[in-house]
N, C-alpha and C positions, 0 to 999 in steps of 0.2 A: 504494500500500500504506500502511495506517495504521501509526503508530508502535506498536510492541509493547514490553512490558517482560518481561524474564526475570530474576527474582530468584534468585540462586544461594545455596543454603543448605547448609552442611555438616551431615550427619546421622550419628549413631553407628550406627544400624541401619536400613538402607534399607527392608527389609521392614516394620518397625514403622511407619516414616513413611508409606509407601504405604498401609498399612492404615488408619492414622489419618485421612489426608486423603481417602481414598475414602469413608470413613464420613461425612464432611462433605458428600459429594455431588460432589466434584471428580473428574475423570477423569484417567487417565494415558495419554499419547500413546505407544503402543508403538514407534513409529518412532524415538523418541529416548530409549528406556529399555533398560537392560541391567543387569548385576549391579553396576555402579558408580554408575549415575545413573538418575533417573526424571524425566520431564518431566510435571509436574503442570499440568493445564489448569484454570485458575481462571475464565477467560472467553475470549472470542475474541481479546483483546489482552493478557491477563495470564497469565503462566506462572511457576511456581516450579520451578527445577531443583534437585532433591534429590540432592545429591552425597555419596557416602560420604566420610568425612573423609580417607582416604588419597588419593582421587581429587581432592577439593577442593584438597588441598595442592599439586597440580600447577599451580594457577592463581595462586598467591601466594607471595611470599617471606616474608611475615609469618606469625607464629604464628596458629593458628586460635583465636578466642575461644571460651571455654566459655560458651555462652548460658545455662547454668544459674546462673552466678555473675556474669556481666557482660552489658552490653547494648551492641551496636554499632548496631543499627537496630531499628525497629518497623515491621512491615508492616501497612499500614492498607488495608482494603477498603471502598469505598463501595458500599452496597447500596440497593435501591429502597424499603425500608420498615422501620419499627421492628420489625414482626413478623419480617422476614427477619434482622435483627440478632439477635433473641432465638433464632430457629430455628438459625442457624449457630453461635452461641456455645454454646447448650444442647447441640447435637450434639457440639461439640468437648469440652465438659466430660464428657459421657456416654461419649465415646470414649477417655478417658484424658488429655485436656488438663487443665491446671491453671488456676485463676482467676489473673488478673493484677492489674487495678485494679478499683476500684468502678465500677459503671455510671455513666454521665454522661448527664444529661437536662437540656438547656437549652431545651426546648420545640421550637425549630426544628431542634435537632440532638440526636441520641441515639446513644450508643455503649456498647459493652461490649468486653472484651478477654479474651484467654486466652494461655496458653503451650502450645506444641506439645510433643511428647515430648522434644525436644532442648532445650527452654527458650527457643526463639525466641518473641518477643512479636508477637502479632497483635491488631490492633484491627479491629472491624467497626462502621462508622458509617453513619447515615442522616442526611441533611440536607434540609430543605425549602427549596429555593432561593428560593421566593417570600417566605419569612419571614426571610431573612437580612438583618440590618441593613446598610444601605449604608455603605461605607467612604469616608472623605474622600480 
């Protein structure tokens, strides 16, 4: 079995978050979804668990950060083309997401970012591995 990643995100309104991310083309696994949590399928190996804030609180002794005013993490998705970067971020912005940073274009690497309805930061990047400068 390959290693998979499950990013757990607290959300204020589970229905709003599900609607937002399904508009981006992601699906929800009903087997792991109920009124407290939704399993967002990003790819075969990447999932985001959208957890209502009261449910999320069961998994930590720390306070839940308000992603609208502070940042604890940035979720970055690598995609297959510049066009896919633009497609995904444009869908996010059209679906109620907010812009985050200015687009970045280094030639061999291109990226854009957005904030989801809860303020979590998402970056979408494309990189041409053949053009990446070699590191020492």
